[in-house]
Backbone as CSV, one residue per row, in Angstrom:
resi,resn,N_x,N_y,N_z,CA_x,CA_y,CA_z,C_x,C_y,C_z
1,MET,175.185,96.159,94.130,174.520,94.947,94.631,175.225,94.466,95.911
2,GLU,174.426,94.076,96.876,174.979,93.622,98.146,175.740,92.312,97.956
3,SER,176.955,92.237,98.486,177.774,91.037,98.336,177.378,89.991,99.372
4,TYR,177.775,88.746,99.091,177.484,87.672,100.047,178.186,87.947,101.374
5,TRP,179.376,88.513,101.310,180.099,88.825,102.538,179.341,89.863,103.376
6,ASP,178.758,90.858,102.713,177.966,91.869,103.416,176.736,91.232,104.070
7,ILE,176.101,90.332,103.333,174.921,89.638,103.873,175.319,88.797,105.078
8,PHE,176.465,88.116,104.964,176.967,87.272,106.048,177.223,88.104,107.303
9,LEU,177.919,89.218,107.155,178.228,90.073,108.299,176.968,90.703,108.884
10,GLN,176.050,91.108,108.013,174.812,91.708,108.503,173.985,90.694,109.284
11,GLY,174.057,89.434,108.856,173.370,88.379,109.594,173.893,88.262,111.008
12,TYR,175.217,88.343,111.172,175.807,88.334,112.512,175.334,89.529,113.323
13,ARG,175.396,90.706,112.711,175.005,91.916,113.435,173.544,91.874,113.857
14,ASN,172.687,91.408,112.955,171.256,91.359,113.266,170.967,90.411,114.422
15,TYR,171.561,89.204,114.359,171.247,88.236,115.405,171.902,88.612,116.728
16,ALA,173.107,89.143,116.678,173.763,89.585,117.912,172.941,90.692,118.578
17,GLY,172.409,91.604,117.765,171.572,92.667,118.311,170.296,92.107,118.915
18,TYR,169.698,91.137,118.223,168.478,90.504,118.736,168.745,89.809,120.071
19,LEU,169.832,89.023,120.129,170.136,88.280,121.346,170.462,89.220,122.501
20,TRP,171.158,90.309,122.214,171.457,91.285,123.259,170.168,91.890,123.821
21,GLN,169.216,92.167,122.940,167.919,92.695,123.396,167.192,91.670,124.266
22,GLU,167.260,90.404,123.878,166.617,89.347,124.662,167.199,89.280,126.076
23,LEU,168.516,89.465,126.177,169.198,89.342,127.461,169.030,90.576,128.340
24,THR,168.961,91.736,127.722,168.991,92.986,128.498,167.644,93.697,128.597
25,HIS,166.702,93.344,127.741,165.410,94.024,127.749,164.277,92.992,127.712
26,PRO,163.999,92.338,128.844,162.918,91.344,128.884,161.584,91.963,128.463
27,HIS,160.793,91.190,127.742,159.495,91.666,127.274,158.569,90.462,127.130
28,PRO,157.250,90.677,127.010,156.294,89.567,127.002,156.515,88.549,125.886
29,LYS,157.141,88.954,124.788,157.382,88.035,123.679,158.851,87.610,123.602
30,SER,159.516,87.603,124.732,160.914,87.177,124.776,160.996,85.656,124.723
31,TYR,161.652,85.122,123.677,161.821,83.674,123.577,162.640,83.134,124.747
32,LEU,163.604,83.899,125.210,164.432,83.462,126.328,163.586,83.289,127.585
33,LEU,162.748,84.277,127.881,161.895,84.188,129.065,160.913,83.024,128.949
34,TRP,160.352,82.836,127.770,159.399,81.742,127.597,160.079,80.380,127.666
35,LEU,161.293,80.277,127.138,162.039,79.021,127.245,162.293,78.682,128.707
36,VAL,162.728,79.659,129.475,162.983,79.441,130.900,161.674,79.131,131.618
37,GLY,160.633,79.911,131.333,159.357,79.727,132.019,158.735,78.368,131.741
38,VAL,158.699,77.966,130.472,158.128,76.665,130.111,158.951,75.539,130.728
39,SER,160.269,75.699,130.739,161.146,74.673,131.306,160.934,74.537,132.806
40,VAL,160.837,75.637,133.515,160.599,75.602,134.961,159.249,74.952,135.250
41,PHE,158.241,75.260,134.446,156.902,74.678,134.631,156.954,73.156,134.566
42,PHE,157.629,72.607,133.547,157.681,71.156,133.415,158.640,70.526,134.421
43,PHE,159.656,71.258,134.833,160.533,70.753,135.893,159.735,70.556,137.181
44,LEU,158.882,71.522,137.510,158.065,71.417,138.714,157.050,70.288,138.600
45,LEU,156.452,70.128,137.417,155.513,69.019,137.227,156.206,67.680,137.429
46,GLU,157.406,67.544,136.872,158.157,66.302,137.031,158.506,66.055,138.495
47,ALA,158.814,67.128,139.221,159.186,66.986,140.630,157.974,66.622,141.489
48,LEU,156.814,67.189,141.163,155.621,66.986,141.976,154.892,65.684,141.659
49,ARG,154.805,65.339,140.374,154.061,64.138,139.978,154.836,63.338,138.931
50,PRO,155.977,62.766,139.317,156.780,62.030,138.326,156.105,60.727,137.909
51,TRP,156.214,60.405,136.657,155.697,59.128,136.138,156.623,57.999,136.582
52,ARG,157.931,58.196,136.414,158.919,57.237,136.912,159.435,57.779,138.246
53,GLU,158.860,57.302,139.332,159.119,57.871,140.652,160.543,57.635,141.133
54,ASP,161.207,56.590,140.610,162.567,56.300,141.061,163.624,57.065,140.264
55,GLN,163.199,57.848,139.285,164.148,58.627,138.496,164.527,59.890,139.248
56,ALA,165.820,60.184,139.311,166.280,61.360,140.046,165.701,62.639,139.459
57,ARG,165.471,63.617,140.317,164.935,64.906,139.853,165.885,65.526,138.840
58,PHE,167.179,65.511,139.156,168.181,65.914,138.182,168.742,64.624,137.576
59,ARG,168.020,64.121,136.599,168.324,62.814,136.009,169.676,62.845,135.293
60,LYS,170.090,61.676,134.834,171.364,61.579,134.122,171.359,62.516,132.911
61,ASP,172.420,63.299,132.771,172.615,64.234,131.648,171.645,65.414,131.665
62,PHE,171.031,65.694,132.818,170.105,66.832,132.885,170.804,68.124,132.485
63,TRP,172.007,68.364,133.013,172.687,69.631,132.751,173.226,69.697,131.328
64,LEU,173.592,68.550,130.767,173.977,68.525,129.355,172.787,68.933,128.492
65,ASP,171.615,68.380,128.796,170.416,68.717,128.032,170.021,70.175,128.235
66,ALA,170.217,70.692,129.447,169.914,72.100,129.704,170.800,72.993,128.833
67,PHE,172.071,72.612,128.684,172.952,73.377,127.802,172.477,73.291,126.356
68,TYR,172.081,72.084,125.930,171.573,71.917,124.568,170.376,72.832,124.312
69,MET,169.509,73.001,125.296,168.336,73.848,125.113,168.734,75.246,124.684
70,PHE,169.714,75.827,125.366,170.126,77.192,125.051,171.029,77.232,123.816
71,PHE,171.818,76.181,123.618,172.672,76.146,122.431,171.824,76.093,121.165
72,ASN,170.881,75.147,121.105,170.092,74.977,119.898,169.054,76.076,119.709
73,PHE,168.613,76.684,120.800,167.593,77.728,120.700,168.212,79.080,120.370
74,PHE,169.462,79.321,120.808,170.062,80.647,120.639,171.500,80.621,120.108
75,LEU,172.391,79.894,120.789,173.821,80.041,120.533,174.237,79.595,119.137
76,PHE,173.642,78.521,118.617,174.023,78.051,117.295,173.727,79.103,116.228
77,SER,172.603,79.803,116.381,172.280,80.881,115.436,173.306,82.003,115.520
78,LEU,173.782,82.289,116.734,174.772,83.353,116.908,176.118,82.947,116.319
79,ILE,176.502,81.691,116.512,177.809,81.223,116.057,177.903,81.228,114.531
80,ILE,176.882,80.713,113.855,176.998,80.602,112.394,175.658,80.562,111.676
81,TYR,174.620,79.920,112.256,173.452,79.543,111.467,172.713,80.731,110.864
82,ASN,172.464,81.778,111.639,171.673,82.890,111.129,172.357,83.561,109.943
83,ALA,173.651,83.822,110.068,174.389,84.468,108.983,174.474,83.563,107.759
84,ALA,174.765,82.279,107.981,174.900,81.347,106.851,173.564,81.140,106.146
85,SER,172.474,81.079,106.904,171.175,80.863,106.271,170.740,82.073,105.463
86,ASP,171.093,83.283,105.908,170.787,84.479,105.116,171.477,84.414,103.759
87,VAL,172.733,83.975,103.757,173.480,83.830,102.503,172.843,82.753,101.631
88,ALA,172.470,81.628,102.234,171.893,80.515,101.474,170.569,80.920,100.830
89,VAL,169.737,81.635,101.581,168.450,82.079,101.036,168.664,83.047,99.881
90,HIS,169.604,83.976,100.048,169.895,84.940,98.986,170.408,84.221,97.736
91,PHE,171.289,83.251,97.927,171.841,82.485,96.810,170.734,81.700,96.104
92,PHE,169.853,81.070,96.884,168.747,80.291,96.323,167.812,81.184,95.511
93,ASN,167.495,82.359,96.040,166.606,83.278,95.323,167.249,83.787,94.033
94,GLN,168.564,83.962,94.053,169.254,84.390,92.835,169.199,83.307,91.756
95,ILE,169.331,82.056,92.168,169.237,80.953,91.211,167.837,80.922,90.589
96,LEU,166.816,81.080,91.422,165.450,81.096,90.905,165.241,82.264,89.945
97,ALA,165.772,83.433,90.326,165.623,84.613,89.475,166.303,84.419,88.132
98,SER,167.404,83.655,88.115,168.138,83.442,86.864,167.343,82.626,85.857
99,VAL,166.350,81.875,86.352,165.493,81.104,85.447,164.093,81.696,85.368
100,GLY,163.973,82.941,85.839,162.720,83.668,85.684,161.709,83.509,86.797
101,ILE,162.104,82.869,87.889,161.179,82.699,89.019,161.501,83.749,90.072
102,THR,160.619,84.691,90.236,160.850,85.762,91.209,159.910,85.693,92.397
103,ASN,158.983,84.749,92.377,158.018,84.645,93.468,157.630,83.183,93.644
104,LEU,157.951,82.624,94.812,157.635,81.219,95.085,156.200,81.002,95.536
105,VAL,155.498,82.071,95.833,154.164,81.940,96.422,153.220,81.249,95.446
106,ALA,152.666,80.115,95.866,151.712,79.366,95.050,150.285,79.577,95.540
107,ILE,150.143,79.792,96.833,148.831,80.030,97.435,148.930,81.284,98.284
108,GLU,148.163,82.294,97.942,148.212,83.556,98.670,147.148,83.556,99.764
109,ILE,147.588,83.471,101.019,146.623,83.473,102.121,146.821,84.689,103.024
110,GLY,147.567,85.678,102.529,147.847,86.859,103.339,146.610,87.616,103.759
111,GLY,145.512,87.426,103.028,144.283,88.131,103.383,143.407,87.379,104.357
112,TRP,143.818,86.161,104.721,143.032,85.376,105.672,143.146,85.972,107.075
113,PRO,142.190,85.647,107.963,142.325,86.068,109.367,143.631,85.533,109.958
114,VAL,144.207,86.293,110.883,145.496,85.913,111.457,145.450,84.523,112.081
115,TRP,144.361,84.207,112.800,144.292,82.905,113.472,144.332,81.763,112.454
116,LEU,143.724,81.986,111.263,143.704,80.944,110.244,145.071,80.817,109.575
117,GLN,145.757,81.935,109.407,147.121,81.877,108.875,148.029,81.103,109.823
118,LEU,147.919,81.387,111.120,148.755,80.699,112.109,148.448,79.203,112.138
119,LEU,147.169,78.860,112.079,146.774,77.452,112.085,147.302,76.735,110.838
120,THR,147.219,77.418,109.692,147.720,76.837,108.448,149.227,76.626,108.528
121,LEU,149.949,77.632,109.016,151.394,77.502,109.193,151.725,76.325,110.095
122,PHE,151.023,76.231,111.224,151.295,75.178,112.196,151.096,73.797,111.585
123,ILE,149.977,73.576,110.883,149.669,72.261,110.331,150.662,71.880,109.239
124,ILE,150.935,72.807,108.310,151.872,72.505,107.221,153.266,72.248,107.774
125,ARG,153.700,73.111,108.688,155.044,72.966,109.261,155.178,71.654,110.020
126,ASP,154.152,71.283,110.776,154.227,70.050,111.550,154.255,68.827,110.634
127,PHE,153.502,68.871,109.536,153.506,67.747,108.591,154.867,67.623,107.908
128,VAL,155.453,68.759,107.518,156.793,68.733,106.925,157.793,68.170,107.920
129,GLN,157.707,68.604,109.182,158.635,68.138,110.205,158.462,66.644,110.474
130,TRP,157.235,66.157,110.421,156.999,64.723,110.591,157.732,63.933,109.500
131,ASN,157.647,64.412,108.263,158.332,63.746,107.159,159.850,63.844,107.290
132,VAL,160.350,65.012,107.703,161.792,65.167,107.906,162.271,64.225,109.004
133,HIS,161.483,64.105,110.071,161.847,63.222,111.181,161.960,61.775,110.696
134,ARG,161.056,61.365,109.826,161.140,60.013,109.263,162.424,59.843,108.453
135,LEU,162.809,60.889,107.697,164.044,60.823,106.933,165.259,60.664,107.843
136,LEU,165.237,61.333,108.983,166.351,61.239,109.921,166.569,59.802,110.393
137,HIS,165.504,59.017,110.386,165.609,57.628,110.818,165.924,56.676,109.673
138,ARG,165.601,57.048,108.452,165.730,56.126,107.325,166.982,56.353,106.482
139,VAL,167.504,57.573,106.459,168.689,57.885,105.662,169.912,57.731,106.558
140,PRO,170.833,56.815,106.233,171.942,56.491,107.140,172.763,57.684,107.617
141,PHE,173.146,58.599,106.716,174.010,59.691,107.174,173.235,60.688,108.034
142,LEU,171.921,60.806,107.823,171.102,61.663,108.685,170.889,61.010,110.057
143,TRP,170.765,59.701,110.070,170.590,58.980,111.326,171.783,59.183,112.253
144,GLU,172.982,59.298,111.692,174.159,59.520,112.532,174.027,60.817,113.328
145,PHE,173.479,61.861,112.717,173.246,63.108,113.445,172.123,62.930,114.476
146,HIS,171.078,62.218,114.073,169.902,62.072,114.943,170.195,61.184,116.149
147,LYS,171.279,60.421,116.086,171.641,59.586,117.234,171.852,60.428,118.496
148,VAL,172.269,61.678,118.327,172.476,62.545,119.494,171.191,62.623,120.304
149,HIS,170.074,62.842,119.630,168.794,62.935,120.343,168.432,61.606,120.977
150,HIS,168.760,60.521,120.311,168.393,59.201,120.826,169.420,58.645,121.807
151,SER,170.432,59.410,122.132,171.401,58.966,123.135,170.901,59.221,124.556
152,VAL,169.724,59.830,124.682,169.120,60.047,126.000,168.844,58.704,126.661
153,GLU,169.313,58.552,127.894,169.111,57.292,128.617,167.992,57.392,129.651
154,GLU,167.745,58.581,130.148,166.634,58.817,131.069,165.853,60.020,130.547
155,MET,164.545,59.847,130.413,163.741,60.854,129.733,163.279,61.951,130.685
156,GLY,163.345,63.172,130.196,162.852,64.331,130.921,162.659,65.477,129.944
157,PHE,161.972,66.545,130.378,161.583,67.624,129.465,162.766,68.215,128.696
158,ALA,163.932,68.335,129.350,165.078,68.994,128.716,165.639,68.192,127.548
159,ALA,165.289,66.894,127.481,165.756,66.070,126.360,165.150,66.532,125.041
160,HIS,164.091,67.298,125.114,163.423,67.805,123.909,164.401,68.485,122.960
161,LEU,165.289,69.328,123.485,166.177,70.116,122.640,167.607,69.582,122.619
162,ARG,167.794,68.329,123.046,169.104,67.693,122.828,169.093,67.119,121.414
163,TYR,169.681,67.816,120.495,169.812,67.303,119.138,171.023,67.939,118.473
164,HIS,171.546,67.255,117.474,172.745,67.692,116.758,172.461,68.998,116.023
165,TRP,173.447,69.886,115.976,173.255,71.169,115.309,172.907,71.014,113.836
166,MET,173.308,69.908,113.222,172.999,69.695,111.813,171.496,69.520,111.593
167,GLU,170.772,69.107,112.620,169.329,68.974,112.466,168.676,70.328,112.216
168,ASN,169.228,71.396,112.782,168.727,72.727,112.461,168.807,72.985,110.965
169,VAL,169.923,72.602,110.370,170.146,72.814,108.936,169.166,71.976,108.125
170,VAL,169.003,70.707,108.504,168.143,69.790,107.752,166.683,70.221,107.845
171,TYR,166.195,70.447,109.055,164.786,70.829,109.235,164.479,72.155,108.543
172,ARG,165.282,73.190,108.854,164.985,74.514,108.279,165.149,74.508,106.767
173,GLY,166.140,73.764,106.267,166.355,73.711,104.826,165.186,73.081,104.091
174,LEU,164.680,71.955,104.614,163.587,71.259,103.950,162.236,71.930,104.199
175,GLU,162.138,72.751,105.223,160.903,73.504,105.476,160.771,74.709,104.559
176,TYR,161.904,75.232,104.091,161.910,76.548,103.462,160.966,76.651,102.261
177,ILE,161.106,75.729,101.303,160.317,75.843,100.076,158.816,75.666,100.336
178,PRO,158.374,74.609,101.068,156.925,74.491,101.300,156.324,75.721,101.982
179,LEU,157.039,76.282,102.969,156.492,77.445,103.673,156.595,78.705,102.833
180,ALA,157.636,78.792,101.998,157.786,79.969,101.139,156.721,80.004,100.055
181,MET,156.123,78.858,99.743,155.114,78.798,98.696,153.751,79.288,99.155
182,ILE,153.670,79.641,100.432,152.415,80.152,100.985,152.613,81.618,101.334
183,GLY,151.762,82.460,100.837,151.923,83.901,101.043,151.356,84.370,102.356
184,PHE,152.089,84.138,103.449,151.614,84.594,104.747,151.667,86.112,104.827
185,GLY,150.666,86.706,105.431,150.631,88.154,105.573,151.114,88.630,106.919
186,ILE,151.643,87.702,107.736,152.131,88.074,109.066,153.569,87.614,109.209
187,ASP,154.321,88.327,110.009,155.729,88.007,110.207,156.004,87.391,111.574
188,ASP,155.037,87.454,112.479,155.276,87.041,113.850,154.587,85.708,114.130
189,PHE,155.391,84.638,114.216,154.850,83.312,114.486,155.107,82.915,115.940
190,PHE,155.166,83.904,116.810,155.524,83.689,118.206,154.636,82.625,118.853
191,ILE,153.330,82.736,118.647,152.392,81.810,119.293,152.670,80.380,118.853
192,VAL,152.918,80.170,117.564,153.190,78.834,117.043,154.473,78.278,117.655
193,HIS,155.514,79.100,117.714,156.795,78.638,118.255,156.666,78.251,119.731
194,ILE,155.982,79.061,120.515,155.856,78.770,121.947,154.965,77.557,122.179
195,PHE,153.914,77.417,121.387,153.040,76.252,121.522,153.803,74.964,121.222
196,THR,154.565,74.968,120.123,155.318,73.753,119.777,156.438,73.494,120.780
197,LEU,157.030,74.547,121.327,158.033,74.379,122.393,157.413,73.680,123.590
198,ALA,156.234,74.150,124.016,155.580,73.586,125.191,155.187,72.124,124.962
199,VAL,154.642,71.810,123.787,154.248,70.428,123.507,155.485,69.532,123.409
200,GLY,156.577,70.054,122.833,157.815,69.277,122.767,158.355,68.959,124.149
201,HIS,158.342,69.933,125.053,158.743,69.687,126.444,157.818,68.645,127.077
202,PHE,156.522,68.788,126.839,155.529,67.861,127.384,155.796,66.436,126.922
203,ASN,156.071,66.247,125.627,156.300,64.913,125.068,157.438,64.181,125.752
204,HIS,158.456,64.928,126.159,159.648,64.325,126.744,159.610,64.296,128.268
205,SER,158.573,64.828,128.867,158.530,64.967,130.324,158.296,63.639,131.029
206,ASN,158.793,63.587,132.261,158.572,62.432,133.125,157.264,62.627,133.895
207,ILE,156.173,62.705,133.146,154.846,62.866,133.747,153.856,61.994,132.972
208,ARG,152.738,61.742,133.565,151.668,61.000,132.892,150.405,61.851,132.904
209,VAL,149.918,62.171,131.722,148.702,62.972,131.584,147.799,62.271,130.568
210,PRO,146.813,61.514,131.025,145.905,60.848,130.079,145.153,61.886,129.244
211,LEU,145.258,61.774,127.943,144.627,62.757,127.054,143.283,62.291,126.516
212,GLY,142.912,61.040,126.795,141.662,60.549,126.241,141.725,60.551,124.718
213,PRO,140.627,60.926,124.050,140.611,60.945,122.574,141.631,61.901,121.964
214,LEU,142.086,62.898,122.740,143.066,63.852,122.212,144.412,63.202,121.915
215,LYS,144.641,61.981,122.418,145.907,61.303,122.136,146.055,61.004,120.645
216,PHE,144.922,60.962,119.915,144.978,60.732,118.475,145.308,62.012,117.711
217,LEU,145.368,63.124,118.422,145.682,64.405,117.790,147.043,64.928,118.228
218,PHE,147.311,64.858,119.554,148.551,65.440,120.080,149.510,64.370,120.597
219,ASN,150.786,64.590,120.340,151.830,63.738,120.890,151.816,63.863,122.408
220,ASN,152.383,62.891,123.103,152.335,62.878,124.561,153.441,61.967,125.089
221,PRO,153.774,62.070,126.393,154.895,61.285,126.936,154.733,59.779,126.788
222,GLN,153.496,59.287,126.920,153.281,57.841,126.856,153.416,57.309,125.427
223,MET,153.257,58.175,124.460,153.478,57.777,123.075,154.939,57.981,122.680
224,HIS,155.485,59.119,123.083,156.826,59.462,122.613,157.909,58.623,123.270
225,ILE,157.639,58.076,124.451,158.653,57.245,125.098,159.004,56.054,124.198
226,TRP,158.026,55.582,123.435,158.278,54.455,122.545,159.107,54.852,121.328
227,HIS,159.075,56.113,120.979,159.938,56.573,119.892,161.401,56.438,120.293
228,HIS,161.687,56.537,121.600,163.048,56.464,122.109,163.427,55.057,122.569
229,ALA,162.561,54.078,122.320,162.851,52.709,122.765,164.125,52.188,122.104
230,LYS,164.955,51.553,122.904,166.206,50.996,122.369,165.938,49.808,121.453
231,HIS,164.949,49.011,121.809,164.627,47.816,121.035,163.261,48.014,120.387
232,LEU,163.249,48.127,119.053,162.039,48.450,118.311,161.274,47.189,117.926
233,PRO,159.959,47.289,117.814,159.167,46.143,117.347,159.576,45.752,115.925
234,GLN,159.434,44.494,115.598,159.850,43.987,114.292,159.139,44.693,113.153
235,GLU,157.890,45.103,113.397,157.119,45.733,112.327,157.482,47.205,112.120
236,HIS,158.331,47.751,112.978,158.766,49.145,112.837,160.293,49.228,112.979
237,PRO,161.040,48.619,112.072,162.505,48.575,112.215,163.179,49.938,112.113
238,HIS,162.513,50.907,111.477,163.108,52.235,111.315,162.538,53.262,112.297
239,GLY,161.756,52.795,113.253,161.208,53.713,114.238,159.710,53.898,114.096
240,MET,159.140,54.623,115.039,157.690,54.832,115.082,157.413,56.105,115.868
241,ASN,156.173,56.539,115.825,155.744,57.730,116.574,156.646,58.928,116.262
242,PHE,156.639,59.344,115.002,157.540,60.401,114.546,156.990,61.808,114.765
243,GLY,155.742,61.926,115.180,155.131,63.238,115.334,155.897,64.127,116.296
244,LEU,156.045,65.400,115.936,156.689,66.347,116.841,155.662,66.968,117.774
245,THR,154.613,67.524,117.201,153.532,68.091,118.012,152.259,67.273,117.841
246,LEU,151.910,66.982,116.605,150.698,66.213,116.327,151.017,64.726,116.186
247,SER,150.221,63.907,116.858,150.310,62.449,116.670,149.456,62.017,115.486
248,LEU,148.644,62.928,114.989,147.695,62.641,113.917,148.348,61.962,112.731
249,TRP,149.528,62.457,112.310,150.185,61.912,111.120,150.566,60.443,111.317
250,ASP,151.000,60.087,112.519,151.377,58.696,112.779,150.167,57.775,112.695
251,TYR,149.033,58.227,113.215,147.830,57.398,113.137,147.304,57.321,111.701
252,LEU,147.431,58.403,110.950,146.953,58.411,109.568,147.803,57.528,108.658
253,PHE,149.124,57.518,108.879,150.033,56.840,107.966,150.642,55.561,108.536
254,GLY,150.096,55.062,109.633,150.468,53.741,110.122,151.789,53.644,110.839
255,THR,152.298,54.761,111.382,153.559,54.707,112.121,153.352,54.886,113.623
256,ALA,152.099,54.849,114.064,151.812,54.926,115.499,151.933,53.542,116.113
257,CYS,152.586,53.475,117.274,152.751,52.180,117.941,153.004,52.409,119.428
258,ILE,152.112,51.864,120.264,152.279,51.927,121.724,152.030,50.511,122.238
259,PRO,153.062,49.661,122.213,152.871,48.247,122.545,152.372,47.999,123.964
260,SER,152.805,48.832,124.921,152.408,48.641,126.311,152.630,49.950,127.061
261,ASN,152.566,49.910,128.368,152.708,51.105,129.196,153.975,51.892,128.885
262,GLY,155.108,51.215,128.785,156.349,51.848,128.358,157.087,52.663,129.402
263,ARG,156.598,52.712,130.595,157.198,53.586,131.611,158.659,53.283,131.875
264,ASP,158.994,51.990,131.929,160.354,51.609,132.332,161.150,50.932,131.222
265,ILE,160.791,51.170,129.967,161.532,50.543,128.877,162.938,51.147,128.769
266,GLU,163.854,50.378,128.199,165.216,50.857,128.000,165.246,51.821,126.820
267,LEU,165.915,52.935,126.990,165.984,53.962,125.951,167.355,53.943,125.277
268,GLY,167.404,54.479,124.064,168.675,54.570,123.352,168.596,53.916,121.987
269,PHE,169.708,53.351,121.549,169.773,52.653,120.266,170.878,51.609,120.367
270,PRO,170.814,50.549,119.569,171.857,49.521,119.626,173.242,50.111,119.360
271,GLY,174.177,49.838,120.263,175.532,50.354,120.118,175.767,51.679,120.802
272,ASP,174.778,52.184,121.537,174.939,53.499,122.185,175.943,53.478,123.335
273,GLU,176.399,52.283,123.709,177.389,52.191,124.793,178.684,52.909,124.432
274,THR,178.997,52.986,123.142,180.249,53.616,122.709,180.011,55.027,122.156
275,PHE,178.793,55.516,122.273,178.485,56.844,121.729,179.083,57.926,122.634
276,PRO,179.582,59.037,122.062,180.167,60.110,122.885,179.198,60.599,123.960
277,GLN,179.741,60.871,125.136,178.919,61.309,126.262,178.980,62.812,126.490
278,ASP,179.910,63.491,125.820,180.091,64.925,126.041,179.588,65.724,124.844
279,PHE,179.367,67.014,125.055,178.797,67.860,124.007,179.700,67.927,122.775
280,VAL,180.997,68.132,122.959,181.901,68.269,121.811,181.912,66.996,120.976
281,GLY,182.020,65.867,121.641,182.026,64.599,120.925,180.740,64.384,120.147
282,GLN,179.611,64.750,120.762,178.328,64.600,120.085,178.185,65.594,118.935
283,ALA,178.690,66.819,119.123,178.594,67.840,118.077,179.404,67.472,116.841
284,LEU,180.481,66.707,117.031,181.325,66.297,115.909,180.868,64.985,115.290
285,HIS,180.012,64.266,116.004,179.581,62.960,115.522,178.784,63.112,114.230
286,GLY,179.006,62.200,113.317,178.250,62.175,112.069,178.889,62.919,110.925
287,LEU,179.904,63.747,111.221,180.517,64.553,110.167,181.343,63.715,109.207
288,LYS,181.719,62.506,109.641,182.482,61.603,108.765,181.585,60.666,107.977
289,GLY,180.264,60.819,108.138,179.332,59.964,107.412,178.889,58.781,108.241
290,PRO,178.078,57.890,107.667,177.544,56.740,108.403,178.642,55.833,108.919
291,GLU,178.422,55.300,110.119,179.357,54.338,110.666,179.134,52.981,110.024
292,PRO,180.199,52.220,109.791,180.030,50.881,109.192,179.311,49.953,110.155
293,HIS,178.508,49.060,109.594,177.812,48.069,110.425,178.823,47.049,110.938
294,PRO,178.672,46.641,112.193,179.586,45.633,112.730,179.418,44.295,112.033
């Protein structure tokens, strides 16, 4: 039987091999190329038609956020996450097997058309992520990690992937069971990942794109800027506009709120003046648990 140590080491080897291929053998489905391409696209949009015209092209913390993009998209998996998650999944499956559960699949959709499988994955995953995002705001020790994302003082596309490494653990961990319960017949979710990447960049961009009725379906910069507001409305003390890709969930469950234009509102959270400004300080933040209230 394969040991946990073997699984751990194989996880490193697999991801290191994958990342090396991404760097040395560009191809149409390269996540690295698409990350760079999507980022350059929104950088140019911000430069050509900025919503906040007085905001610098290379806004405050632009390069920190650029580093976060590559760290959270690639480097964190190389450092520990991919290997550790392989071990965790194996351990979880062994626990299930010990009580007679050998298959988590509750709904088998592997025979559905590929486009319908992808759409189903996207909708379920986005709804799970919306709920996880709400937890990040309501559970004190999770909020400490999420403060990294809300420490952005000037909004731009690269802020999309500024988040604490622990959020990878929380999101992927809570997504695992709901998605494992669906018997997908495809292994390549490339289209879903790139679509959500592009919409996430769009939500954080310094641009204005009126969506008309589509604003009730898709998140957008004019809605998401209020999610980052430093001073929240009294009726939403724990935050609002939690949608990652779809705004639909916020409108359905009463967490949508766009009080006004929002272009020049102050961003952050109360007490962010003392929050770490560097990557190391932010990466270590939250590991000691919730901070005491003043």
